[in-house]
N, C-alpha and C positions, 0 to 999 in steps of 0.2 A: 658309174659307167652303165650304158644302156645295154641290157641283155636279152638274147632270145633264148628260150628254153626248148631243145629240140628232144622229144621223147622218140625213142626207137624199140621196135620189137622185131621178131624174127621175120615174119610175113605169112602170107596165105595165098592160096590158089584164088582165083577170081570166082571159080564156080566149082562145084563138086563133080567135075567131069574128068575123064582122062585127057581130052584136048586141053584143058585148063591146069590140069595137075602136071602134065608133062613138063611144060616149060618151066614151072616154078620149081619142080624137083631138079630140073637141069641147071637152073640159075643157082639154087642152093648148094647142090653137090658139086658143082664146078669150082666153089670157093676152095682154095688152097689151105685155108684155115680149117676147113671142115673135113676134106679128105687130104691127108698129108702124104702125097706121094708124087714121084715125078709127073709133069704135066702130060705127056702122052699116054701114060699109063691111066692117069685120072680121066682124061678125054674118052678113051677107049671104054673104061669101066662104066662112066655115067653114060655115055651116048649108045652104047652097043648093048649094054647089059642091064643096068639098074633102071633106067628110065623106060625102056621098052617093057620091062617086066613088071614094074611096080606102079605105073601110072594108073591102070584100071583098078587094081586092088586098092590103092590109095584113095582113089576117088570114091570108092564104095564105102571106105571108112568115112571120108568127109561127108557123105550123103547122110550118115546115122546122125550127125550132130549139127547139120545145116539148118538154119532157122529162116523165117521170114525176114530176119534182119541180115542174113547171110553168114559169114564165117564168124565164129564166136571169138577167135582171137582178135579179129579186126574190131567188131563192134564193142568188146568189152575194153579193148584199149582205146577206142574212140570215146567211149563213156568217161574214161579217166581223164583223155585230153580236154573234153568238154567241161568236166568238173574244174580242172585246173585253171581253164581259161576264164571261167567266172570267178575263181578265187584270186587269180593274179591280174585281173582286168585293171589296166592302168599302171601296173608296175612292170610285168614282163610278158611279151608276146610269147605265145606256146605254139608249137608245131610238132606235127607228128609225122614220122617216116618208118617204112619198113625196110629192113636190111635187103630183104628180096621181095619182089613183088610190088604192088601198089598200096598207098602213095609211096613213091620212090624216094630215097634219100636225096638224089639230085633235084628233084622237084621242089623239096622242101629247102634245099640250100639255096636254090635260085630265087625262091620267095623271099627267104631272109636277106639275100644280097641286095634285094631291091629296097631294103629298108635302111634306117640310119642306126642300127645297133653297132655296138663296138666289140661284142662278144657273144659266143655261142657257149652255152651250157648243155653239154650232151649228156643225156641220161639214158643210157641203154638199160631196158627194164628187167635185168637180171641181178639178182641179189648177189650171187657169187661170180668171180671173175673166171672166164674161160677164154682161151684163144679163139674158139670156134664160135663164140657170142659176142663177148665184150670187145676183145682185140679187133676181130674183123670188121665191126662196126666202126671203131675209132679210126682205123686205117682207111676204110672207105671214105669217111668223113673228111680226113686230112687229104686224101687224093683228091677228092671233089674240089675243095677249097684251094688246093695249090694249082690244080689245072685251070682254075677261073680266076687265078691272080688275085685272089682274096688277101687282104691284110687283117681280118678279124682273128682276135684271140680266140683259142678253144680251150674250154675247161671241160674235163670228162670226170663224172662220177662213175668211176669203173668197178665199183662193189660197194654193197651197203648191208651185207649179211650181218654184221655185228653192230649197225647203229641202232640205238635205243628206240628211235621213232619207228624204224621197221620192225623190230622185235616185238614193241608194244602193239602195233596195229595187227601183226600176223597173229600174236598170242590171243589178243582179243577176239579175233575171228575164230580161231580154234575153240576158244571157251565157249563162245556163242553157239557153235555147232554141237558141242558136247552137252549143253544142258538139257538137251531132248534125246541125246542118244547115249545110252549106257555101254560105252566101249569097254571090252576087256583088255584091248591092246591099241596102241597108237603107233602106225607106221608112218615114218617120214621118207617118202619116196622122191628121189632127185633124178632129173635127167641124167642118163649115162653118158661118159664120154671114154674112147679108148684109153688103157693105162699108158700108152706111148704119149697121149696129150699132156697127162700130169707130170710124167717123168721129165718131159721136155722143159717144164717150168721151173725144174730144181736147178738153180745155178751151180750148186756143188757137184751134181751127178752122183752124190754118195749118200744121199738121204731118202729120197721119194722111192718106195717100194723095196728099199734096202734095208733099213732099220725097222726093228719091231716098234710097233705103235708110232709110226712116223707121223701120224696125223693127231696125236694126243696133245701136244703143246706147240704154240706159235714159235717160229724160228725164222731166220733169213731163208732157209731152204725151201719152207712151204708157203711163203709170203703170196706167191701167185698160185698155189696149188688147189685146184677146184675141189679135190676130195676132202682136204682140210677145211675148206670154207664150208662145205656141206656138214661135215661132222660138227663144226664149231656152231653152224646154224642150228642143228638139233639141240646141242647143249644150251645154246642161248635161249631158244624158246621154252625149253624145259625149265630154265631158271625163271621164267616169267609166269608161269601158271603151275597149279598145284596138280602134278602128275608124277607118279613113281617112274623112275628110270627103268625099273625092271619090267615094266609093262610098256616099253618104248623100244623101237629099233629103227635103223636106217637102212635103206636100199636104194638101188639104182635101176631105172627103167629105159626103154626106148632103145635097145641094142639095134645095131645094123652091122651086118657083115661078120666074117670069120675072126677077126682080130680079138686079142684079150680086152675085155672091157672091165669097168669097175663092178666090184661084186659086194654084196650078194645081189643077185637080180631081184627086182620086185616081183615078178612073176613067181619065181620060185619061192620067195619069201612069203608071199600071200598063201601059197600052197602048204608050206610048211607049218604056218601058223594055224591054218585050218585043221591040218592033220594032228597038230599038238593039243587040241582041245579048245582053242579060242573060239568062242561062238559069236562075238560080236566085234568086229574089226572096223576101226576108223582109219583111213588113209588121208594124209595131207601132202601136198606137192609144193615144198617151199622154194624149189627152183624156178617156179612159175609164178608171175605176177597177174596174168590174165588167163582165164580157162580157156582152153583150146583142144584140139584133137587129142594131144598126149594126157591131158587131164579127165576130159569128159568121155573119150571113147576108150582109150587105153586102161585107165584106171576106174573111171566110173563105171564102164559097161563091161570090158574085158576082165578087169580085176574082180568084179563082183561075181561074174560067171565062175571064175576060177575058184573063188573062196566059198561059194555055194555048193559047187560041184564036188568039194573035198570035204565037207562036213560043216562048213560054217552056217550059222544061222541068219545073222543080219549084218549088214555092210553099209559104210557110209563114206562117200567121198567128200572131204571138206573142201569148200570151194577156194578158189584163189582170192586175192585181195580186190581184183578187178578195180572198182571205183569207190571201195569202202571209205567212208569219211575219214577215218583216221589214217588211212594210206594216202589220200588226198592232202591232208594236213601235213604229213610227214615230208612229202615232197615240197610243198610250199615253204616249210621251214628250210629245207636244204638249199633252196635256190634264193632265199633272202639275203639282203645285203650283209646282215651281220652273223651268217653262218657260214664256216669255212668248209664246206664239203667239195670234194674233188680236187683236181691239179690241173694246172695248165700244161698243154702239150707243145713241145717244140716241133718245128717243121723243118 
């Protein structure tokens, strides 16, 4: 069966300006999988409050990380795309679309439909499943294919946090970074989500956030639980390289709004570690596969400032996988004919 690989990531503004950031924020925050509230309330919140207030401040943050190549999230993902095109040449055609912004998912679906492929392998570049990242991407692709009358099969790789190829690639990158940095503590910082998002994925409604240590062991109730996936990622990575669990911890970053979010917060955890006597802190962000605003500015710049201002001595943000050769090889294996990654989606 002839396949097309569609890589997807979150997206980015086209420029570090309020005029470009505003429409991007509006598209992103208007997604009901991101802000889960009645449509009229979401519309008013996004259009009358968040976008007018945050566009300029967000643009200033983007200016801190923008390069001659543009947005890091876009060019780091493009580097991965180009590496995979070279690796898979003659086997599978590779496409790249963003859930919000450009290149749009629709433009990539249109390009695929002009070819003779029989199935799309959709790979959202998020190791852990969450409705606000993976599900919204899958639903959008399904909607586009259906609206265009397509008969293509759709296979989705909707999580890979426990896959050996991912863990080996990520752990190798961590080990490479720690060879030249003598860390006292290793902090695993994941993108945060509201607690309501993870509770929604518990089909029993009696497990998530109700039982002590609900994320300790795998079960049907936490199969789609983002927090369990994050905790399991930390455990899996620590098994792959020599590091004492007592000198590692997990936290959650990038909060937005007053609702209750997953804890502990990364900002608070960094401050606590500095005050507790940790002098050399390394932070890794396993929820991201491409370096972006949340890793470079929030963790690399703001996190460093917080740590040093509270007594820390040295600080390292470990980069994302980006286009690391082991990461490219992992994806190549996943989409090969003899590898059973992903599942087919019913329309």
